[in-house]
N, CA, C, O and the ligand as a Tripos MOL2 file, in Angstrom:
@<TRIPOS>MOLECULE
protein
  321   319    81     0     0
PROTEIN
NO_CHARGES

@<TRIPOS>ATOM
      1 N          31.2670   53.1420   88.1660 N.3       1 MET1
      2 CA         32.5250   53.4440   87.4750 C.3       1 MET1
      3 C          33.2430   52.1550   87.0880 C.2       1 MET1
      4 O          33.6910   51.9990   85.9520 O.2       1 MET1
      5 N          33.3460   51.2400   88.0410 N.am      2 GLY2
      6 CA         34.0390   49.9720   87.7630 C.3       2 GLY2
      7 C          33.3440   49.1810   86.6660 C.2       2 GLY2
      8 O          33.9960   48.6180   85.7870 O.2       2 GLY2
      9 N          32.0220   49.1410   86.7220 N.am      3 VAL3
     10 CA         31.2640   48.4000   85.7220 C.3       3 VAL3
     11 C          31.4560   49.0360   84.3500 C.2       3 VAL3
     12 O          31.5990   48.3380   83.3460 O.2       3 VAL3
     13 N          31.4570   50.3330   84.3190 N.am      4 HIS4
     14 CA         31.6200   51.0550   83.0660 C.3       4 HIS4
     15 C          32.9790   50.7490   82.4290 C.2       4 HIS4
     16 O          33.0640   50.4980   81.2270 O.2       4 HIS4
     17 N          34.0070   50.7720   83.2180 N.am      5 GLU5
     18 CA         35.3570   50.4790   82.7050 C.3       5 GLU5
     19 C          35.4380   49.0580   82.1700 C.2       5 GLU5
     20 O          36.0850   48.7920   81.1580 O.2       5 GLU5
     21 N          34.7690   48.1560   82.8700 N.am      6 CYS6
     22 CA         34.7650   46.7520   82.4700 C.3       6 CYS6
     23 C          34.1060   46.6130   81.0960 C.2       6 CYS6
     24 O          34.5730   45.8650   80.2370 O.2       6 CYS6
     25 N          33.0330   47.3360   80.9160 N.am      7 HIS7
     26 CA         32.3090   47.2840   79.6450 C.3       7 HIS7
     27 C          33.2200   47.7720   78.5060 C.2       7 HIS7
     28 O          33.2900   47.1570   77.4420 O.2       7 HIS7
     29 N          33.8930   48.8580   78.7510 N.am      8 ILE8
     30 CA         34.8010   49.4020   77.7330 C.3       8 ILE8
     31 C          35.9110   48.3980   77.4110 C.2       8 ILE8
     32 O          36.3310   48.2720   76.2610 O.2       8 ILE8
     33 N          36.3740   47.6940   78.4300 N.am      9 ALA9
     34 CA         37.4560   46.7340   78.2350 C.3       9 ALA9
     35 C          37.0520   45.6190   77.2760 C.2       9 ALA9
     36 O          37.9090   44.9850   76.6610 O.2       9 ALA9
     37 N          35.7630   45.3840   77.1500 N.am     10 HIS10
     38 CA         35.3230   44.3280   76.2430 C.3      10 HIS10
     39 C          35.1040   44.8350   74.8270 C.2      10 HIS10
     40 O          34.9130   44.0430   73.9040 O.2      10 HIS10
     41 N          35.1290   46.1090   74.6590 N.am     11 MET11
     42 CA         35.0470   46.6540   73.3210 C.3      11 MET11
     43 C          36.4140   46.4640   72.6580 C.2      11 MET11
     44 O          37.4310   46.3020   73.3320 O.2      11 MET11
     45 N          36.4120   46.4870   71.3530 N.am     12 ALA12
     46 CA         37.6770   46.2720   70.6460 C.3      12 ALA12
     47 C          38.4780   47.5650   70.6240 C.2      12 ALA12
     48 O          38.4200   48.3380   69.6670 O.2      12 ALA12
     49 N          39.2130   47.7780   71.6810 N.am     13 SER13
     50 CA         40.0890   48.9420   71.7230 C.3      13 SER13
     51 C          41.4370   48.5340   71.1430 C.2      13 SER13
     52 O          42.1590   47.7120   71.7080 O.2      13 SER13
     53 N          41.7490   49.1250   70.0120 N.am     14 ARG14
     54 CA         42.9610   48.6950   69.3100 C.3      14 ARG14
     55 C          44.0670   49.7370   69.4160 C.2      14 ARG14
     56 O          43.8530   50.9430   69.2930 O.2      14 ARG14
     57 N          45.2370   49.2100   69.6480 N.am     15 ASP15
     58 CA         46.4230   50.0400   69.7070 C.3      15 ASP15
     59 C          47.1140   49.9230   68.3470 C.2      15 ASP15
     60 O          47.4840   48.8240   67.9320 O.2      15 ASP15
     61 N          47.2860   51.0400   67.6580 N.am     16 ARG16
     62 CA         47.8790   50.9670   66.3200 C.3      16 ARG16
     63 C          49.2480   51.6170   66.3110 C.2      16 ARG16
     64 O          49.4440   52.7020   66.8580 O.2      16 ARG16
     65 N          50.1790   50.9430   65.6870 N.am     17 PHE17
     66 CA         51.5240   51.4970   65.6070 C.3      17 PHE17
     67 C          52.2390   50.9070   64.3960 C.2      17 PHE17
     68 O          51.6890   50.0810   63.6690 O.2      17 PHE17
     69 N          53.4590   51.3440   64.2010 N.am     18 GLU18
     70 CA         54.2270   50.8730   63.0500 C.3      18 GLU18
     71 C          55.4870   50.1730   63.5300 C.2      18 GLU18
     72 O          56.1020   50.5760   64.5170 O.2      18 GLU18
     73 N          55.8530   49.1370   62.8290 N.am     19 ILE19
     74 CA         57.1070   48.4570   63.1480 C.3      19 ILE19
     75 C          57.9340   48.3500   61.8710 C.2      19 ILE19
     76 O          57.3930   48.2680   60.7680 O.2      19 ILE19
     77 N          59.2270   48.3530   62.0370 N.am     20 VAL20
     78 CA         60.1150   48.2010   60.8850 C.3      20 VAL20
     79 C          60.5350   46.7400   60.8020 C.2      20 VAL20
     80 O          61.0940   46.1800   61.7450 O.2      20 VAL20
     81 N          60.2530   46.1400   59.6540 N.am     21 LEU21
     82 CA         60.6310   44.7580   59.4160 C.3      21 LEU21
     83 C          61.8990   44.7510   58.5770 C.2      21 LEU21
     84 O          61.9740   45.3940   57.5300 O.2      21 LEU21
     85 N          62.8870   44.0160   59.0520 N.am     22 THR22
     86 CA         64.1360   43.9430   58.3070 C.3      22 THR22
     87 C          64.5010   42.4870   58.0710 C.2      22 THR22
     88 O          64.5460   41.6840   59.0030 O.2      22 THR22
     89 N          64.7580   42.1600   56.8210 N.am     23 CYS23
     90 CA         65.1640   40.8060   56.4630 C.3      23 CYS23
     91 C          66.6650   40.6720   56.7060 C.2      23 CYS23
     92 O          67.4700   41.4570   56.2050 O.2      23 CYS23
     93 N          67.0140   39.6510   57.4950 N.am     24 LYS24
     94 CA         68.4330   39.4630   57.8060 C.3      24 LYS24
     95 C          69.1970   38.8700   56.6240 C.2      24 LYS24
     96 O          70.4210   38.9810   56.5490 O.2      24 LYS24
     97 N          68.4810   38.2510   55.7200 N.am     25 LYS25
     98 CA         69.1520   37.5770   54.6070 C.3      25 LYS25
     99 C          69.5570   38.5520   53.5030 C.2      25 LYS25
    100 O          70.7070   38.5690   53.0640 O.2      25 LYS25
    101 N          68.5790   39.3740   53.0550 N.am     26 CYS26
    102 CA         68.8850   40.2600   51.9260 C.3      26 CYS26
    103 C          68.9960   41.7260   52.3420 C.2      26 CYS26
    104 O          69.4020   42.5740   51.5480 O.2      26 CYS26
    105 N          68.6330   42.0180   53.5950 N.am     27 GLY27
    106 CA         68.7860   43.3810   54.0810 C.3      27 GLY27
    107 C          67.6230   44.3030   53.7500 C.2      27 GLY27
    108 O          67.6260   45.4740   54.1270 O.2      27 GLY27
    109 N          66.6350   43.7780   53.0490 N.am     28 PHE28
    110 CA         65.4700   44.5840   52.6980 C.3      28 PHE28
    111 C          64.7060   44.9450   53.9690 C.2      28 PHE28
    112 O          64.5580   44.1170   54.8680 O.2      28 PHE28
    113 N          64.2240   46.1800   54.0360 N.am     29 SER29
    114 CA         63.4070   46.5310   55.1950 C.3      29 SER29
    115 C          62.2770   47.4590   54.7830 C.2      29 SER29
    116 O          62.3710   48.1690   53.7820 O.2      29 SER29
    117 N          61.2220   47.4440   55.5590 N.am     30 GLY30
    118 CA         60.0680   48.2780   55.2790 C.3      30 GLY30
    119 C          59.2340   48.4280   56.5370 C.2      30 GLY30
    120 O          59.4130   47.7040   57.5160 O.2      30 GLY30
    121 N          58.3230   49.3810   56.4880 N.am     31 THR31
    122 CA         57.4920   49.6590   57.6570 C.3      31 THR31
    123 C          56.1240   49.0100   57.5130 C.2      31 THR31
    124 O          55.4540   49.1820   56.4940 O.2      31 THR31
    125 N          55.7160   48.2770   58.5160 N.am     32 ALA32
    126 CA         54.4000   47.6560   58.5360 C.3      32 ALA32
    127 C          53.5140   48.3780   59.5350 C.2      32 ALA32
    128 O          53.9670   48.8050   60.5960 O.2      32 ALA32
    129 N          52.2450   48.5080   59.1790 N.am     33 LYS33
    130 CA         51.2810   49.0870   60.1100 C.3      33 LYS33
    131 C          50.5960   47.9360   60.8310 C.2      33 LYS33
    132 O          50.0130   47.0490   60.2090 O.2      33 LYS33
    133 N          50.6780   47.9690   62.1260 N.am     34 VAL34
    134 CA         50.1450   46.8620   62.9110 C.3      34 VAL34
    135 C          49.1790   47.3750   63.9770 C.2      34 VAL34
    136 O          49.1160   48.5700   64.2660 O.2      34 VAL34
    137 N          48.4400   46.4470   64.5440 N.am     35 SER35
    138 CA         47.5360   46.8120   65.6360 C.3      35 SER35
    139 C          47.3990   45.6330   66.5770 C.2      35 SER35
    140 O          47.5530   44.4780   66.1800 O.2      35 SER35
    141 N          47.1100   45.9390   67.8200 N.am     36 GLU36
    142 CA         46.8000   44.8990   68.7800 C.3      36 GLU36
    143 C          45.8670   45.4730   69.8260 C.2      36 GLU36
    144 O          45.7290   46.6900   69.9550 O.2      36 GLU36
    145 N          45.2360   44.5980   70.5610 N.am     37 ASN37
    146 CA         44.3230   45.0660   71.5950 C.3      37 ASN37
    147 C          45.1030   45.8520   72.6420 C.2      37 ASN37
    148 O          46.2520   45.5430   72.9580 O.2      37 ASN37
    149 N          44.4580   46.8520   73.1520 N.am     38 ASP38
    150 CA         45.1510   47.8180   73.9960 C.3      38 ASP38
    151 C          45.3470   47.3610   75.4440 C.2      38 ASP38
    152 O          45.1390   48.1340   76.3780 O.2      38 ASP38
    153 N          45.7440   46.1080   75.6190 N.am     39 TYR39
    154 CA         46.0090   45.6100   76.9670 C.3      39 TYR39
    155 C          47.3330   44.8720   76.9390 C.2      39 TYR39
    156 O          47.3920   43.7370   76.4670 O.2      39 TYR39
    157 N          48.3720   45.4760   77.4230 N.am     40 PRO40
    158 CA         49.7060   44.8880   77.3110 C.3      40 PRO40
    159 C          49.8510   43.5390   77.9990 C.2      40 PRO40
    160 O          50.7510   42.7710   77.6580 O.2      40 PRO40
    161 N          48.9850   43.2350   78.9620 N.am     41 PHE41
    162 CA         49.1970   41.9890   79.7010 C.3      41 PHE41
    163 C          48.1880   40.9100   79.3290 C.2      41 PHE41
    164 O          48.0770   39.8950   80.0160 O.2      41 PHE41
    165 N          47.4630   41.1280   78.2560 N.am     42 MET42
    166 CA         46.4830   40.1310   77.8480 C.3      42 MET42
    167 C          47.1560   38.8970   77.2850 C.2      42 MET42
    168 O          48.2320   38.9670   76.6930 O.2      42 MET42
    169 N          46.4980   37.7620   77.4820 N.am     43 ARG43
    170 CA         47.0240   36.5180   76.9280 C.3      43 ARG43
    171 C          46.8710   36.4910   75.4100 C.2      43 ARG43
    172 O          47.6820   35.8920   74.7050 O.2      43 ARG43
    173 N          45.8470   37.1310   74.9290 N.am     44 HIS44
    174 CA         45.5840   37.1360   73.4870 C.3      44 HIS44
    175 C          45.5070   38.5750   73.0030 C.2      44 HIS44
    176 O          44.4160   39.1250   72.8530 O.2      44 HIS44
    177 N          46.6370   39.1730   72.7650 N.am     45 PRO45
    178 CA         46.6500   40.5840   72.3480 C.3      45 PRO45
    179 C          46.0470   40.8090   70.9720 C.2      45 PRO45
    180 O          45.8090   41.9530   70.5860 O.2      45 PRO45
    181 N          45.7940   39.7400   70.2250 N.am     46 GLY46
    182 CA         45.1720   39.9120   68.9180 C.3      46 GLY46
    183 C          46.0460   40.7020   67.9630 C.2      46 GLY46
    184 O          45.5630   41.5450   67.2070 O.2      46 GLY46
    185 N          47.3160   40.4220   68.0080 N.am     47 PHE47
    186 CA         48.2500   41.1360   67.1440 C.3      47 PHE47
    187 C          47.9350   40.8770   65.6760 C.2      47 PHE47
    188 O          47.7410   39.7360   65.2590 O.2      47 PHE47
    189 N          47.8870   41.9490   64.9090 N.am     48 GLU48
    190 CA         47.6330   41.7970   63.4760 C.3      48 GLU48
    191 C          48.4390   42.8070   62.6930 C.2      48 GLU48
    192 O          48.6400   43.9390   63.1360 O.2      48 GLU48
    193 N          48.8950   42.3940   61.5350 N.am     49 ILE49
    194 CA         49.5730   43.3320   60.6460 C.3      49 ILE49
    195 C          48.5480   43.7860   59.6220 C.2      49 ILE49
    196 O          48.0730   42.9930   58.8090 O.2      49 ILE49
    197 N          48.2190   45.0450   59.6670 N.am     50 ASP50
    198 CA         47.1680   45.5740   58.8120 C.3      50 ASP50
    199 C          47.6840   45.9570   57.4370 C.2      50 ASP50
    200 O          46.9510   45.9180   56.4480 O.2      50 ASP50
    201 N          48.9310   46.3190   57.3920 N.am     51 GLU51
    202 CA         49.5020   46.7550   56.1160 C.3      51 GLU51
    203 C          50.9570   46.3250   56.0600 C.2      51 GLU51
    204 O          51.7580   46.6860   56.9220 O.2      51 GLU51
    205 N          51.2910   45.5530   55.0400 N.am     52 PHE52
    206 CA         52.6610   45.0860   54.8760 C.3      52 PHE52
    207 C          53.4530   46.0260   53.9780 C.2      52 PHE52
    208 O          52.9000   46.6440   53.0680 O.2      52 PHE52
    209 N          54.7480   46.1290   54.2410 N.am     53 PRO53
    210 CA         55.5790   46.8610   53.2780 C.3      53 PRO53
    211 C          55.6300   46.0500   51.9830 C.2      53 PRO53
    212 O          55.5220   44.8240   52.0140 O.2      53 PRO53
    213 N          55.7890   46.7040   50.8860 N.am     54 GLU54
    214 CA         55.8460   46.0200   49.6030 C.3      54 GLU54
    215 C          57.0090   45.0270   49.6040 C.2      54 GLU54
    216 O          58.1270   45.3760   49.9820 O.2      54 GLU54
    217 N          56.7450   43.8060   49.1850 N.am     55 GLY55
    218 CA         57.7980   42.8000   49.1580 C.3      55 GLY55
    219 C          57.7470   41.8510   50.3300 C.2      55 GLY55
    220 O          58.4560   40.8450   50.3550 O.2      55 GLY55
    221 N          56.9110   42.1640   51.3020 N.am     56 MET56
    222 CA         56.7960   41.2710   52.4550 C.3      56 MET56
    223 C          55.3540   40.8370   52.6310 C.2      56 MET56
    224 O          54.4200   41.5630   52.2890 O.2      56 MET56
    225 N          55.1930   39.6410   53.1700 N.am     57 SER57
    226 CA         53.8430   39.1320   53.3780 C.3      57 SER57
    227 C          53.8200   38.2780   54.6360 C.2      57 SER57
    228 O          54.8570   38.0350   55.2540 O.2      57 SER57
    229 N          52.6580   37.8360   54.9990 N.am     58 LEU58
    230 CA         52.5020   37.0480   56.2150 C.3      58 LEU58
    231 C          52.8420   35.5840   55.9490 C.2      58 LEU58
    232 O          52.3050   34.9680   55.0290 O.2      58 LEU58
    233 N          53.7390   35.0390   56.7630 N.am     59 ALA59
    234 CA         54.0730   33.6180   56.6220 C.3      59 ALA59
    235 C          53.2940   32.7920   57.6220 C.2      59 ALA59
    236 O          52.8400   31.6910   57.3110 O.2      59 ALA59
    237 N          53.1390   33.3270   58.8280 N.am     60 LYS60
    238 CA         52.3790   32.5970   59.8440 C.3      60 LYS60
    239 C          51.6870   33.5890   60.7610 C.2      60 LYS60
    240 O          52.3260   34.4410   61.3790 O.2      60 LYS60
    241 N          50.3670   33.4630   60.8380 N.am     61 TYR61
    242 CA         49.6160   34.3510   61.7290 C.3      61 TYR61
    243 C          49.7270   33.8560   63.1630 C.2      61 TYR61
    244 O          49.6860   32.6530   63.4180 O.2      61 TYR61
    245 N          49.8670   34.7970   64.1010 N.am     62 ALA62
    246 CA         49.8550   34.4510   65.5220 C.3      62 ALA62
    247 C          49.2370   35.5950   66.2920 C.2      62 ALA62
    248 O          49.2070   36.7390   65.8380 O.2      62 ALA62
    249 N          48.7530   35.2640   67.4480 N.am     63 ASN63
    250 CA         48.1350   36.2570   68.3220 C.3      63 ASN63
    251 C          49.1530   37.2110   68.9150 C.2      63 ASN63
    252 O          48.8320   38.3390   69.2910 O.2      63 ASN63
    253 N          50.3670   36.7450   68.9900 N.am     64 HIS64
    254 CA         51.4270   37.5430   69.5830 C.3      64 HIS64
    255 C          52.4190   37.9640   68.5150 C.2      64 HIS64
    256 O          52.7240   37.2160   67.5870 O.2      64 HIS64
    257 N          52.9080   39.1730   68.6730 N.am     65 ARG65
    258 CA         53.8880   39.6690   67.7060 C.3      65 ARG65
    259 C          55.1160   38.7630   67.6450 C.2      65 ARG65
    260 O          55.6320   38.4860   66.5620 O.2      65 ARG65
    261 N          55.5800   38.3050   68.7970 N.am     66 LYS66
    262 CA         56.8180   37.5290   68.8230 C.3      66 LYS66
    263 C          56.6810   36.1710   68.1430 C.2      66 LYS66
    264 O          57.6780   35.5130   67.8460 O.2      66 LYS66
    265 N          55.4260   35.7530   67.8970 N.am     67 GLU67
    266 CA         55.2330   34.4650   67.2230 C.3      67 GLU67
    267 C          54.8110   34.6440   65.7680 C.2      67 GLU67
    268 O          54.7230   33.6690   65.0210 O.2      67 GLU67
    269 N          54.5580   35.8540   65.3740 N.am     68 THR68
    270 CA         54.1500   36.1260   63.9980 C.3      68 THR68
    271 C          55.3640   36.0180   63.0770 C.2      68 THR68
    272 O          56.4350   36.5430   63.3800 O.2      68 THR68
    273 N          55.1820   35.3350   61.9580 N.am     69 MET69
    274 CA         56.2850   35.1540   61.0220 C.3      69 MET69
    275 C          56.0140   35.9260   59.7330 C.2      69 MET69
    276 O          54.8990   35.9410   59.2110 O.2      69 MET69
    277 N          57.0710   36.5650   59.2430 N.am     70 ILE70
    278 CA         56.9800   37.3700   58.0300 C.3      70 ILE70
    279 C          57.7950   36.7010   56.9280 C.2      70 ILE70
    280 O          58.8560   36.1300   57.1810 O.2      70 ILE70
    281 N          57.2950   36.7790   55.7270 N.am     71 LYS71
    282 CA         58.0470   36.2420   54.5940 C.3      71 LYS71
    283 C          58.5120   37.3820   53.6970 C.2      71 LYS71
    284 O          57.7280   38.2360   53.2820 O.2      71 LYS71
    285 N          59.7990   37.3710   53.4140 N.am     72 CYS72
    286 CA         60.3860   38.3720   52.5220 C.3      72 CYS72
    287 C          60.3210   37.8500   51.0850 C.2      72 CYS72
    288 O          60.2340   36.6430   50.8570 O.2      72 CYS72
    289 N          60.3660   38.7590   50.1340 N.am     73 PHE73
    290 CA         60.3000   38.3440   48.7170 C.3      73 PHE73
    291 C          61.4750   37.4700   48.3220 C.2      73 PHE73
    292 O          61.4070   36.7490   47.3270 O.2      73 PHE73
    293 N          62.5620   37.5270   49.0990 N.am     74 CYS74
    294 CA         63.7290   36.7000   48.7840 C.3      74 CYS74
    295 C          63.5520   35.2630   49.2670 C.2      74 CYS74
    296 O          64.3690   34.3950   48.9610 O.2      74 CYS74
    297 N          62.4850   35.0170   50.0190 N.am     75 GLY75
    298 CA         62.2070   33.6750   50.4830 C.3      75 GLY75
    299 C          62.4900   33.4690   51.9650 C.2      75 GLY75
    300 O          62.0930   32.4600   52.5490 O.2      75 GLY75
    301 N          63.1730   34.4260   52.5620 N.am     76 GLU76
    302 CA         63.4970   34.3120   53.9740 C.3      76 GLU76
    303 C          62.2310   34.4980   54.8290 C.2      76 GLU76
    304 O          61.3940   35.3560   54.5490 O.2      76 GLU76
    305 N          62.1190   33.6830   55.8600 N.am     77 ILE77
    306 CA         60.9990   33.8270   56.8050 C.3      77 ILE77
    307 C          61.5900   34.1780   58.1690 C.2      77 ILE77
    308 O          62.5130   33.5210   58.6490 O.2      77 ILE77
    309 N          61.0470   35.2110   58.7750 N.am     78 PHE78
    310 CA         61.6310   35.6750   60.0480 C.3      78 PHE78
    311 C          60.5440   36.2170   60.9620 C.2      78 PHE78
    312 O          59.4140   36.4550   60.5360 O.2      78 PHE78
    313 N          60.9030   36.4070   62.2180 N.am     79 HIS79
    314 CA         59.9530   36.9190   63.2030 C.3      79 HIS79
    315 C          59.6880   38.4010   62.9960 C.2      79 HIS79
    316 O          60.5740   39.1630   62.6110 O.2      79 HIS79
    317 N          58.4390   38.7900   63.2630 N.am     80 ALA80
    318 CA         58.0640   40.2060   63.1310 C.3      80 ALA80
    319 C          58.7940   41.0340   64.1780 C.2      80 ALA80
    320 O          58.6160   42.2510   64.2360 O.2      80 ALA80
    321 ZN         64.8980   39.1320   52.1690 Zn       81 ZN81
@<TRIPOS>BOND
     1     1     2 1
     2     2     3 1
     3     3     4 2
     4     3     5 am
     5     5     6 1
     6     6     7 1
     7     7     8 2
     8     7     9 am
     9     9    10 1
    10    10    11 1
    11    11    12 2
    12    11    13 am
    13    13    14 1
    14    14    15 1
    15    15    16 2
    16    15    17 am
    17    17    18 1
    18    18    19 1
    19    19    20 2
    20    19    21 am
    21    21    22 1
    22    22    23 1
    23    23    24 2
    24    23    25 am
    25    25    26 1
    26    26    27 1
    27    27    28 2
    28    27    29 am
    29    29    30 1
    30    30    31 1
    31    31    32 2
    32    31    33 am
    33    33    34 1
    34    34    35 1
    35    35    36 2
    36    35    37 am
    37    37    38 1
    38    38    39 1
    39    39    40 2
    40    39    41 am
    41    41    42 1
    42    42    43 1
    43    43    44 2
    44    43    45 am
    45    45    46 1
    46    46    47 1
    47    47    48 2
    48    47    49 am
    49    49    50 1
    50    50    51 1
    51    51    52 2
    52    51    53 am
    53    53    54 1
    54    54    55 1
    55    55    56 2
    56    55    57 am
    57    57    58 1
    58    58    59 1
    59    59    60 2
    60    59    61 am
    61    61    62 1
    62    62    63 1
    63    63    64 2
    64    63    65 am
    65    65    66 1
    66    66    67 1
    67    67    68 2
    68    67    69 am
    69    69    70 1
    70    70    71 1
    71    71    72 2
    72    71    73 am
    73    73    74 1
    74    74    75 1
    75    75    76 2
    76    75    77 am
    77    77    78 1
    78    78    79 1
    79    79    80 2
    80    79    81 am
    81    81    82 1
    82    82    83 1
    83    83    84 2
    84    83    85 am
    85    85    86 1
    86    86    87 1
    87    87    88 2
    88    87    89 am
    89    89    90 1
    90    90    91 1
    91    91    92 2
    92    91    93 am
    93    93    94 1
    94    94    95 1
    95    95    96 2
    96    95    97 am
    97    97    98 1
    98    98    99 1
    99    99   100 2
   100    99   101 am
   101   101   102 1
   102   102   103 1
   103   103   104 2
   104   103   105 am
   105   105   106 1
   106   106   107 1
   107   107   108 2
   108   107   109 am
   109   109   110 1
   110   110   111 1
   111   111   112 2
   112   111   113 am
   113   113   114 1
   114   114   115 1
   115   115   116 2
   116   115   117 am
   117   117   118 1
   118   118   119 1
   119   119   120 2
   120   119   121 am
   121   121   122 1
   122   122   123 1
   123   123   124 2
   124   123   125 am
   125   125   126 1
   126   126   127 1
   127   127   128 2
   128   127   129 am
   129   129   130 1
   130   130   131 1
   131   131   132 2
   132   131   133 am
   133   133   134 1
   134   134   135 1
   135   135   136 2
   136   135   137 am
   137   137   138 1
   138   138   139 1
   139   139   140 2
   140   139   141 am
   141   141   142 1
   142   142   143 1
   143   143   144 2
   144   143   145 am
   145   145   146 1
   146   146   147 1
   147   147   148 2
   148   147   149 am
   149   149   150 1
   150   150   151 1
   151   151   152 2
   152   151   153 am
   153   153   154 1
   154   154   155 1
   155   155   156 2
   156   155   157 am
   157   157   158 1
   158   158   159 1
   159   159   160 2
   160   159   161 am
   161   161   162 1
   162   162   163 1
   163   163   164 2
   164   163   165 am
   165   165   166 1
   166   166   167 1
   167   167   168 2
   168   167   169 am
   169   169   170 1
   170   170   171 1
   171   171   172 2
   172   171   173 am
   173   173   174 1
   174   174   175 1
   175   175   176 2
   176   175   177 am
   177   177   178 1
   178   178   179 1
   179   179   180 2
   180   179   181 am
   181   181   182 1
   182   182   183 1
   183   183   184 2
   184   183   185 am
   185   185   186 1
   186   186   187 1
   187   187   188 2
   188   187   189 am
   189   189   190 1
   190   190   191 1
   191   191   192 2
   192   191   193 am
   193   193   194 1
   194   194   195 1
   195   195   196 2
   196   195   197 am
   197   197   198 1
   198   198   199 1
   199   199   200 2
   200   199   201 am
   201   201   202 1
   202   202   203 1
   203   203   204 2
   204   203   205 am
   205   205   206 1
   206   206   207 1
   207   207   208 2
   208   207   209 am
   209   209   210 1
   210   210   211 1
   211   211   212 2
   212   211   213 am
   213   213   214 1
   214   214   215 1
   215   215   216 2
   216   215   217 am
   217   217   218 1
   218   218   219 1
   219   219   220 2
   220   219   221 am
   221   221   222 1
   222   222   223 1
   223   223   224 2
   224   223   225 am
   225   225   226 1
   226   226   227 1
   227   227   228 2
   228   227   229 am
   229   229   230 1
   230   230   231 1
   231   231   232 2
   232   231   233 am
   233   233   234 1
   234   234   235 1
   235   235   236 2
   236   235   237 am
   237   237   238 1
   238   238   239 1
   239   239   240 2
   240   239   241 am
   241   241   242 1
   242   242   243 1
   243   243   244 2
   244   243   245 am
   245   245   246 1
   246   246   247 1
   247   247   248 2
   248   247   249 am
   249   249   250 1
   250   250   251 1
   251   251   252 2
   252   251   253 am
   253   253   254 1
   254   254   255 1
   255   255   256 2
   256   255   257 am
   257   257   258 1
   258   258   259 1
   259   259   260 2
   260   259   261 am
   261   261   262 1
   262   262   263 1
   263   263   264 2
   264   263   265 am
   265   265   266 1
   266   266   267 1
   267   267   268 2
   268   267   269 am
   269   269   270 1
   270   270   271 1
   271   271   272 2
   272   271   273 am
   273   273   274 1
   274   274   275 1
   275   275   276 2
   276   275   277 am
   277   277   278 1
   278   278   279 1
   279   279   280 2
   280   279   281 am
   281   281   282 1
   282   282   283 1
   283   283   284 2
   284   283   285 am
   285   285   286 1
   286   286   287 1
   287   287   288 2
   288   287   289 am
   289   289   290 1
   290   290   291 1
   291   291   292 2
   292   291   293 am
   293   293   294 1
   294   294   295 1
   295   295   296 2
   296   295   297 am
   297   297   298 1
   298   298   299 1
   299   299   300 2
   300   299   301 am
   301   301   302 1
   302   302   303 1
   303   303   304 2
   304   303   305 am
   305   305   306 1
   306   306   307 1
   307   307   308 2
   308   307   309 am
   309   309   310 1
   310   310   311 1
   311   311   312 2
   312   311   313 am
   313   313   314 1
   314   314   315 1
   315   315   316 2
   316   315   317 am
   317   317   318 1
   318   318   319 1
   319   319   320 2
@<TRIPOS>SUBSTRUCTURE
     1 MET1         2 RESIDUE 1 A MET
     2 GLY2         6 RESIDUE 1 A GLY
     3 VAL3        10 RESIDUE 1 A VAL
     4 HIS4        14 RESIDUE 1 A HIS
     5 GLU5        18 RESIDUE 1 A GLU
     6 CYS6        22 RESIDUE 1 A CYS
     7 HIS7        26 RESIDUE 1 A HIS
     8 ILE8        30 RESIDUE 1 A ILE
     9 ALA9        34 RESIDUE 1 A ALA
    10 HIS10       38 RESIDUE 1 A HIS
    11 MET11       42 RESIDUE 1 A MET
    12 ALA12       46 RESIDUE 1 A ALA
    13 SER13       50 RESIDUE 1 A SER
    14 ARG14       54 RESIDUE 1 A ARG
    15 ASP15       58 RESIDUE 1 A ASP
    16 ARG16       62 RESIDUE 1 A ARG
    17 PHE17       66 RESIDUE 1 A PHE
    18 GLU18       70 RESIDUE 1 A GLU
    19 ILE19       74 RESIDUE 1 A ILE
    20 VAL20       78 RESIDUE 1 A VAL
    21 LEU21       82 RESIDUE 1 A LEU
    22 THR22       86 RESIDUE 1 A THR
    23 CYS23       90 RESIDUE 1 A CYS
    24 LYS24       94 RESIDUE 1 A LYS
    25 LYS25       98 RESIDUE 1 A LYS
    26 CYS26      102 RESIDUE 1 A CYS
    27 GLY27      106 RESIDUE 1 A GLY
    28 PHE28      110 RESIDUE 1 A PHE
    29 SER29      114 RESIDUE 1 A SER
    30 GLY30      118 RESIDUE 1 A GLY
    31 THR31      122 RESIDUE 1 A THR
    32 ALA32      126 RESIDUE 1 A ALA
    33 LYS33      130 RESIDUE 1 A LYS
    34 VAL34      134 RESIDUE 1 A VAL
    35 SER35      138 RESIDUE 1 A SER
    36 GLU36      142 RESIDUE 1 A GLU
    37 ASN37      146 RESIDUE 1 A ASN
    38 ASP38      150 RESIDUE 1 A ASP
    39 TYR39      154 RESIDUE 1 A TYR
    40 PRO40      158 RESIDUE 1 A PRO
    41 PHE41      162 RESIDUE 1 A PHE
    42 MET42      166 RESIDUE 1 A MET
    43 ARG43      170 RESIDUE 1 A ARG
    44 HIS44      174 RESIDUE 1 A HIS
    45 PRO45      178 RESIDUE 1 A PRO
    46 GLY46      182 RESIDUE 1 A GLY
    47 PHE47      186 RESIDUE 1 A PHE
    48 GLU48      190 RESIDUE 1 A GLU
    49 ILE49      194 RESIDUE 1 A ILE
    50 ASP50      198 RESIDUE 1 A ASP
    51 GLU51      202 RESIDUE 1 A GLU
    52 PHE52      206 RESIDUE 1 A PHE
    53 PRO53      210 RESIDUE 1 A PRO
    54 GLU54      214 RESIDUE 1 A GLU
    55 GLY55      218 RESIDUE 1 A GLY
    56 MET56      222 RESIDUE 1 A MET
    57 SER57      226 RESIDUE 1 A SER
    58 LEU58      230 RESIDUE 1 A LEU
    59 ALA59      234 RESIDUE 1 A ALA
    60 LYS60      238 RESIDUE 1 A LYS
    61 TYR61      242 RESIDUE 1 A TYR
    62 ALA62      246 RESIDUE 1 A ALA
    63 ASN63      250 RESIDUE 1 A ASN
    64 HIS64      254 RESIDUE 1 A HIS
    65 ARG65      258 RESIDUE 1 A ARG
    66 LYS66      262 RESIDUE 1 A LYS
    67 GLU67      266 RESIDUE 1 A GLU
    68 THR68      270 RESIDUE 1 A THR
    69 MET69      274 RESIDUE 1 A MET
    70 ILE70      278 RESIDUE 1 A ILE
    71 LYS71      282 RESIDUE 1 A LYS
    72 CYS72      286 RESIDUE 1 A CYS
    73 PHE73      290 RESIDUE 1 A PHE
    74 CYS74      294 RESIDUE 1 A CYS
    75 GLY75      298 RESIDUE 1 A GLY
    76 GLU76      302 RESIDUE 1 A GLU
    77 ILE77      306 RESIDUE 1 A ILE
    78 PHE78      310 RESIDUE 1 A PHE
    79 HIS79      314 RESIDUE 1 A HIS
    80 ALA80      318 RESIDUE 1 A ALA
    81 ZN81       321 GROUP 0 **** ****
């Protein structure tokens, strides 16, 4: 049982959810579809934004959501 669980843990089990991105400068907001590995305490959660709301794009990729930077069409760059 333990070995089996360990094997599954190495498979890419992705947790998918949506977050609302809001630009503090112009007030524009939209919903992004994101995913990360399904282990809340991992050092490398592999956070990724799979789908951006229109008008927003990736400014800086990071493994963690709190370090990921989003760029708004108005030029503002902010944390995801
Ligand atoms: Zn903006």
